[in-house]
N, C-alpha and C positions, 0 to 999 in steps of 0.2 A: 899274558904268559900265565900258566897254570902252576902253582908252588908245587914242587916235588916233595911229596910226603915219605918220610922214611919210617921204618920200624926200628923202635928203641928197644933192643933186646934186653938190654941193662934194666930198663923200667919193667918188662915184663917178668924177668928173672926175679928181681926184688920183690915185685907184688905176689908173685908165686911163693916166693920163701917167707914172705910175712904172713900169708895165709896158712901155709903148712906147717911151719915152724911155730908160729903163734898157737895154731890150734894144738899142736903136739904138746907143747909146753903147758897150755890151759888144761888140756885133759889129763895130763899126769897130775897137774895140782889139785883139779876137782877129784880125780880117783884117789889121791892122798887123803884128802879131807872127807871124802865119802866112806873109804876104809876106815879111818878113825870114828866116825859116826856109827858105822855098823858094828865096830868091836865095843864101843861105849853103849851100844843097845844089848850088849851080851851074845851077839851072833859069834859062832865060833869061826875062827880063821879058816877053817876048810869050806865053810858054806859062803864065804864073803864072795867068791866068784860068780856063784850062782845068784846071789842077792844083786849084784852088779847086773848080770843078764837080764834078771827078771824085773828091773826097775824101769817102769815107762817115764817117770818123771827123770830120772837120770840120762835116759836116751834122748829126751826132750831137751835138756839143758846141754847136752853136748852137742845135738844138732844146732841150737842156738847159738852156741860159742863158735862151731865150726863155721856156720854161714856169716857170722859176725866177722870173724878174721877174713872170710872170701871177699865180703863187702869191703873192708880196709885195704885187703890186697888189691882189688880192682881200682879203689880210690887212690892209692899210693903209686900204682903204675901210671894212672892218668896225670898224677901229680907231676912224677918225674918226666914224663914223656912231653908234657906241654902242648903237643898237639895230637890230633886223631885220638883223643881221649877214650872214647868208646871202644875203638879198635884195640888198644892196648889193654884195656879192662877185659875185653871179651877173649883175648888171649890168655889172660891171667885165668878166667873161668874154665877155659877149654883146657889148659894144662891141671887145673885144679880137679876138673872132672876125670880126667885119665888117671890122675894120682888116685882119687877115690875109688874109681872102679878098679885099678889095680889092688889096692889094699882090700877092698871089699871083697875081692875074688879069691884073695889068699886066705882072708880071716874067716869068711862065710862061702866056701866056693859051691855049696848047694844051691844057691839061689838066696835072695834077700830082697825085702822091701826096699832096702837102702840102695839097690841099683835104681829104683824110680826117684828116690829122694836126693840121689847124687846128681840128677838132672838138674836140680834148683841152684847149683853152685853158679852156674853160668849167669842166670838172671842176677843173682846178688852181686857178683863181680862186675856186671856191666852197671848196675845200679851203683856202686861204688864210683865207677868212672862217670857215670852220668851226673852225680852229685858233684863231683870236682868241676866237671866241664860247666856246669849251670852256676857254680859258686865262684869260679876264678874271676878275677877283676880284669877288665881290659888294659893293656899297657897305656893307653891314653888317659883312663881314670887315674892311673899310679902317678903319672907326671903332673896331673892337675891337682893332686892331692885330694880326690874325691873319695 
């Protein structure tokens, strides 16, 4: 008989929350540090927002942080689910993509390259699930102490 595989909604939601809440908190932290750096360089407070939007390095750092949390969310979803790791990680990626597209459409409704970049959240989430799947130990190995 074939084993019935269920969807672990809790694993997907926790993975999605780790991705989004982690990214949000990290971006606030990075924004505060960057703001202090801009002020220490003598940039007037009314020009800081423009400096933020013109900084390619800052955008790249924020993308790296966001993709890292997506990877972590996929990994954690796979860890919690214990089976069908890639399916759970994929669902984290799909939910994160929907969240990214929604936020991008609100922040930059006239179109943006970030719509295309957002598509990469799915592979990053799946890579996290894949890492978990390939590194988990077989229950037989655990019992044998290997």
